[in-house]
N, C-alpha and C positions, 0 to 999 in steps of 0.2 A: 414490818418493823416500824412502829410509830415513835417519833422522837419529838420532844418539845424543846423549843428554843426560848429560854426565858432569861431574865437578868439575874442569874444565879452564879455568875462566873467567879465569885469570890471563893468558891469551893474548888476551882481548878488550880493546879500547880502554877505558881507565878512564873517559873522558868519556861513552862510551855505556853503561857498566855500572859505576856509581859504587860499588856495594857488592860487586863482584867475585864474582858468582855465575853459574853456567851457566843460560841462559834460552833456551827455544824457544817460538815462537809456533805455536799450532794455529789456522790462519786460518779454517777452516770447522768449525762445530760438528757433532759426530757426531749422527746422527738422520735423519729423513726429513721433507721438506717438499714441498709441491705447487709445480710450476713451470708455465710457460706451455705451452699446447698439449697439456694432459693429462699432462705429464711429472711424475714423482715422483722427486725427487732424493734418493737414499739415500747417506749418507756414513758410513764406518766408520773409527774410529781403532784401529789394532792396536798393542799394546804387547808387546814381547818382553823377557823377563828372561833374559839369558844367564848369570847368575851362579849360584853354589851356594846362595844365600840367598833366601828368599821376600822379596817387597817389596810395598809398597802405594802407591797414588796417592791423596793426600789429597783429600777432597771436602768443601768448605765447612768446613774447619777441624777435622774430626774424623777423625784418622788411624786410630783404633781400629776404626771401622766402615767404613773406606774399602775399595775393591776390592783384593783380594789378587792379586798377580801371582806365581804359584808359580815356584820356581827352574826354569830351563830350560823355560819354557812361554811361550805367546803367548795374550793375552786381548783381548777387545774392551772399550773404555773409553767410558763415557758422558760427557756434559758435566759437569765437576766442580763448577761453580758454579750454585746455584739462582738463578732470576730473571735470568739473563743475557739482556739485551735486544737484543744484536746479535751477529753472528758473531765468533768469535775469543776465545782465552784463552791466557795464558802459563803454561808449566810451568817450575818452578824446581828447582835442586838443593837438598839439605838445608840448605846454609849460608844460604839465604834464609828458608825457613819450614818446613822439614821435609817438603817436598812429595813428594820421592822418597826411598824407603828400600828398597834401596840406590840410589845415584845413576845407575848405568850401565844404563839401559833403552833399548831401541831402539824407535823410533816409525815408523809408516807410516800415512798418511792417504789414502784413496781414495774417490771418489764415482762414482755411475752413475745413469742413469735407469732405475729398476727397473720402470717401467710399459711402456716400449717397447724397452728394450735389456737385459733381465735376463740375456741370454746373455753380455753383455759383462762382463769382469772389473773394469772401472772405470778411471778416470783418476787418477793420483797427483797430490795437491795438495802444493806445496812447503811445507816446514817450516823457516822461516828462524830462525837464531839471532840473538841481540841485536846482534851485530856486523854483521849484514846491514842493520840500521836505520841510516839516516843522514840528515842535513839536506843542503840543497843541491838539485841537480837529479838526478832519477831518470828514466831514459829507457827506453822500449820501442822499439827501432829499427825493428821490422817487425811489424805486427799484421795478421793475415789478415782481409780484409774482402771478402766475396763478394756483398754486397747482400741476402742472405737469412739473416743470422745476427744474433743479439743479442750485442753487445759490451759487457761490463760491467767497470768498473774498481772494484776494492776496495782501499781505502787504510787503513793501520793506522799508529798512532803511539804513542809511549810517554807522551804527555801531550796534553791537548786543545789543538788548534792549527788552523791553516788552511793549505790548499795551493792553488796556482795550477796549472791544467791546460790544456795546449795540445794540440790534435789537428791534425796536419799531413798533407797528401797531397803528398809530396815537399817542396817549399818553399812550398806554398800552405796558408795557415791555414784549416782547416775549422771549428774551433770553439775558443773560449777561455772558461774559466769558473773560478770559485773554489768550494771546498768546505770546510765546517767539519767537523773531526774531533772527535767528542764521545763521551761515555759511558764513558770510561776511568776508572781509579782511580789513575793515576800522576801524578807531578809531575816536573819536570826533574831533581830530585835523588834520585828513588826508582826502583825497578824494579817495575812494576805487575803485577797479576794479570790485569787486563782491559785491552785496548788501547783507545785512542780510535779511532773508526772513521767512515768515510764510504763510500758506494757510489753510483755513478751510471752511467747508460748513455751510451756514447760512440759516435758515428759509425755507429750501426746504420743499414743501408740504403745505406751508402757502398760503392762498388765500387772497390777500389784494391789494387795489389800493392806500394804504397810508402807505406803508412799508418804514421805515427809518433806516439807519445804522449810528452809531456814533462811532468814534475811538478816544481814548485819548492816545497820544503818548508823550514820553519824549525825544526821539531822533528825528533827522530830518527824516521824514517818508512820504511815498506816498503809495497809494493803488488804486486798481480798483476792480470792481465786474463784473463777467461774469454770464450771465443767459443762460442756455442751455436747450431748450425745449426737453423733453424726447421723444415726439412723432415725431417731425419734424427735430430735431437737429438744429433748428434755434439758432443762437448765437448772443446775445446782450451784448454790453459793456456798463457799467455804470461808468462814471468818477466821481471823488470826487468834492464836492463843496469846493472852496478855499476862505478864508476870503476876498481876494481882489475882489471877485465877488459879494460882498454885494451891493444890490441896495437900495439907500436911497431915500425914498419918499419925495417929496416937498409938499405934501398935509398936 
């Protein structure tokens, strides 16, 4: 999934984006971490600069020494904030803090198990914009559950908050829990650099072709689910259903 971060934030809802800047969440940090069963998950963040001018991505407030993205080139970018304690960080247009110069850079985030599937090109991770964050109910209508995969829910918010999570097999409630989202640097009236975050395993071991996950959130929130097969290390991403995606039948 390739997303562009440009100075088009006037199209974003003012309530979700009070200082009117373009914002994108990078939900998984670039780098390599050990996983279950000998897996080694390697994630790359590719940034393409399609313009005629060189640009930089600011790292920890020092634009002068930050990575240069040459005009008409693509580069790999590391985690921009030192000491980040959980996955995920926001990238902003220049009107926020000079993060991008120039503002129109293309982003692509991909991950793979480099230990057992190095021949695989990787799985794209979604890069939501701030208007994809919302309060209320977030739904995953169908989550693949084969009984031999780990199912992990990752939840991000623009401020520390709590969410309620329900896992259902058809109409039968499988599990219900709450999770506290913490570690962010934002408030309800600001656009953060680092999201508040929670991660939990849900319904692993369940076999169902009708598994649904629902999240009730009070703060502006976004989430995704990863399904990792224990035997093959195949990696599936499940994105949330958004209210704007409702299809109204004319019948």
